[in-house]
N, C-alpha and C positions, 0 to 999 in steps of 0.2 A: 502685655503692657510693659513689663520690665524691659524687654528687648527694645521696645519703641521709646523708652524713657517717659512713659505716661504713668504717674503714680496714683491717679484717681480716675474712676469711672462712675458716672451718675446716670442711672436709667429711670425714666418715668414709665407708667403703664404702656405697654407696647408688646409686639411680638418678640422684641429683643429681651425684655424683662422676663417674659414667659419662657423663652428659650433657656435662659440661665437659671431661673428660679422655680419654674413650674407653677408660679402664681398668676392667676388671671384677674388682676385688678382692672377696673375700668377707669378710664381717664375722666376726671371731673375737676371741679375747682379746688378740691382738697388734695394736697400734695401726697403722693406716694413716690418714694425714691429708694432704689437699690443702689447702695454705694459700695464699691470695691476699691480697697486700697491695700498697700503692703501690710498694714496693721490689722486688717480684717475685713469682713463683709458685714454690712449693716442694712437692715430694711426698716425704713421709717414709714409709718402708715397710720391712718385714722383708727383709733381704738375700736370703734364699732364695726370695723371690717376684719376682725380677727379671723372670721371664717375663711378668708381667702388665703391665709398663711398656712402653707403645707408643713407637715412634720419633717419632711426631708430638708426643707430650707431651715427650719428651726435648729436642726442638728448641726448646721455648718455656718450659721449667721446669727448675729445678735439682732433680735427683732425688737424694735422700739416703737410702741404705739404712742400716739399723741391725741390729746383731747381738743375739741373746739375751744378756742380761746388761747391756746398755745401757739407759738410760732415754729412750725415744722422746718422752715427754711433755716432758722438758727440752729436747730438740732442737726440738720444735714451738714451745715457749714462746719460744725464742730468735728466732723470726721474727715474734713479735707486737709491736705498737708499744709501746715502753717509756714513751711519754708518756701512755699511757692512752687513753681513748675507748671506742668501741664495738667489740665483736667478735661477729660473727654465727657461730653454730654450727649444724651440720646438725640438722634436726628429728629425724632418725633416729639421731643419735649416742647410744650407750649412756650412761646416767647415770654409770657408773663411769669412762668416758673423760672426760666433761665435768667431773666433780668433780676429777679429777686435773689437768686442764688449768687449771681455776680455782685450784686450790691452788698450782700452780707459778707462776701469773701474778699472785699476790696483790700482789706489789710494784709491779705496773704500774697498779693501780687501774682495771682494765678493767671495763666494764659489758657483760654478755652478753645477746644477744637471739637470737631464732629466725631462721635463715637463710631461712625461707619468704618473708620480705619481699623478698629478692633473687632467689631461685630461682623463685618462683611466676610472676611476670610473664614470665620467660624461657621456661619450659616450657609455659605455658598457650597460647602462640602458636606453632603449628607452622609450619615452613617447607615449601617444595615437596618436599624430600627426605623429610621426616617424613610428609607427606601421602601420598606414593607408598608408603612402607613400611606405613602404616596401611591403605591401600586394598588392598594385596597381601595383608596378613594376613587381612582380612575375606573376600577372594575365596577364599583357600585354605581357610578355615574352612567357607565355604559348600559348597565342593566335597566336603569330608569329610562334611558333614551329608547331602548328596544320596546319597553312597555308603552311609551308614548307613541311609537310607530304603530303598535298594535291597536291603540286607541283611535288613531287616525288624525288627519290634519284638515282635510277638505271641509269647507263650509263652517269652519270654526274660526273665531277671531284670534288674532295674535295674543291678545290678553288672556283668552281662555286657554290657549295652548301653554302659555307661560305658567299660568296658575296650575294646570294639570301637571306639568313637568315638576313644578315645585313640590306638589303633593307626592309625586312618585319618588322624588329624591329623598323626601323625609321617610317614606316607607322603606327605603333601602338603608336607613339609618344615618343618612348624611344630615348634618346641621346646615341651616340656611347660610348661603354665602352672603357677604355684604354688598353684592353687585348682581345685576342681571336677574333672570336670564334674558338674553337677546333672542327675540323671535321676529325675524324680518322677512316678510313675504313679498313676492313680486318685486316691483321697483324699490320697495323699502330696503331690500337687501343690498342695494348699491351704497348704502351708508354703513360703514363697518361697525359703528356703535349706535345703531338705530334704537335699540331697546325694544319697546312694544307699542302697539296702537290698537285701535278698535277695528282695523281693517280685517275683512273676512277673507280667508284663504280660499281662492277659487281653484277649480280643476286646471291643472297645468302650471300652477304657480310654483316657482322655486322658493324654498324657505331656508334662510340661514338660521341655525339654532346654535347659539353659543351659551354655555351654561356651566355651572359647577356646584360644589357643595364642600362641606368640611367634615373630614373623618379624623376624630381624635386630634384635632388641631391642624391637620394638614389638608391642603387644598386639592380639589379636583377641578379640572378645566378641560373642556372639550368643545369642538365645533364640528358640526356636520351640516351638509347642505342638500337635503332631500328635495324631492318634487312631489307635490300633491297630484297624483295622476301620472300622465306621460310627459317625459321631458322632450323639449324641442331639440332639433339637430344642433342648433347653435349652442344650446346649453351643454349638450353632451361634449361638444368639441372643447369648450372653455373648461368644463369640469376636468377633462383629461389633462389639460395644461396645468391646472392647479394641483392635481394629483401627482403629476410628474415633478413639479416643483417641490412638493412635500417630500417626495422620495429623494430628490437631489440633495436637499438639506440634510435629510437623515443620513445619507451616505457621506456627506461632507463632515458630519459631526464625529470627529476622531480626537483622541487625546493629543494635545499639543496644537490643534488647529485653533486659529483665532476666532473669536465669536463672530467678527464681521465676515469671515470667510464662509460661515454657514449661511448667513443672510445673503451673501453674494451668490452662492450656489443656486438658491431658489430664484433670486431676482434676475440673474442672467438668463435663466431658462424662460421665465415669463416674458422678459424683454425680447428675446429671440423670436418668440411666438407672436410678437406684435402688441402685447398688452402691458408693456412696461409702465406706462403712466397710470394704469388702472390698479397697480399694486402700490398703494399709497400709505403703507405703515411698515414698521420693522417686522422682521420675520418672527421674533419671539421674545419671551421674557422668562427669567428664572421663576421658580415656584417652590413653595415650601409652606411655612407658617403664614406667609403672605401670598396673595394671588400674584402680585408683581414684586419680584425682588431680583437681586443679582444672581446670575449674569444675564445680560441682555444681548440678544442676537441682533445687532444693529451696526450699520456702517460707522466706522471710527472706533469701535470697541475691539481693541487688540488683546484683550484678556485671553490667555490660552485655556482651552477646555481641559479639564482634569477629572479623573474619576471622582464620583460623588456629586457631580453637578446635575441638577434637574432643571429642564427648561422646555418651553413650548416650541413647536414647529408648526407655524400657522400661516402659510402663504395664502393670499387671496387675490381675486380679480373682481372689480366692482364697476359695472357698466351702467352709467347714469341713465335713468328712465327704463332700464330693462331688468337687471337682476344683479345679485352678488353671489360669489362662491368663496367659501373659506373652509379649509380642511385642517383641523388642529389636533395634534397629538402632544402628549407629554413624553419627553425623552429623558432617559437617565444615562449618564455617562459612566461606562465601565472601563476596565483596564484596556480592553481591545476595541472599544467602539461603543456606539449608542444602542440602548435598548428602548423599544417603545413600551411605555407603561400603559398606553392606551391600546387596548386590544380590539376595540370596536371596528367592524369592517370599514374599509375605505370605498368600496364600490358604490356607485350611484344607486340610491334607494328611491324607488317610485312607490309612494305610499297610497 
């Protein structure tokens, strides 16, 4: 913040606030704000939510509770620099909160900007502890998927499979993700974000299974595309193209490579095989406390890959009226190249 000339940062409940404070406040109509300035660190929160304030934070921040009937926005404004300058506000802060803060701080002549300029570089580079949590999350997710395969897919509805997978993830100790899972069988698989339906999985149906969970705050994310019964020859051929694209992206993920180059490595291979227009989304997204965060593997993103970055490698081919295939791993960037945190097998599974 000092280097960028930003004297104040205000965060509302979000993964950013949790990242810095260890506090898991939920977002509501009552203001919670973590304020960082050159003068100190301050947490303003509703008094009845004392239980969310950890001892670690109390040791390094002034914690100020407020009661219903008080104006917490005025309290927060009192910690902002009266001499003006820049104030960074959380990307996820509700507009109603930001507008009230700006109104209260009008006399300070502050200019407001997105806190992503501060938080993105911090969260994009994971440390050893974050690496371990991400790896454990992927391992537990893989164990749940194997148990699902053992349970079977044929003659079960997509909804039933999704429900069973959710139960298996919880058995592995993963908290529920705030999305999915996606279970898309047969022609439903041609929609990358199909979700689930009551469709019964028939023998010979391909099934796209995209799912995740949360391990101690960190996200798991994986996609596999098994077949209930025997796969057709066409499916096998397309599956190999997707698998090769996944491998091409993995090999392209090197320190210093631009994020868009990793996307291009997979996309060019799929296009060369004649399926270019059927790969209709970016290759991948960063992952950590949020399921989607920086860096993004997408055309136009020239951010160079660096050690500590974690992101998905998930090429896909989606043939309308037929099926879809997506193979997704989580990669972690080391000093010499990428490591797959997803150890679940890639080979075509006929369940």
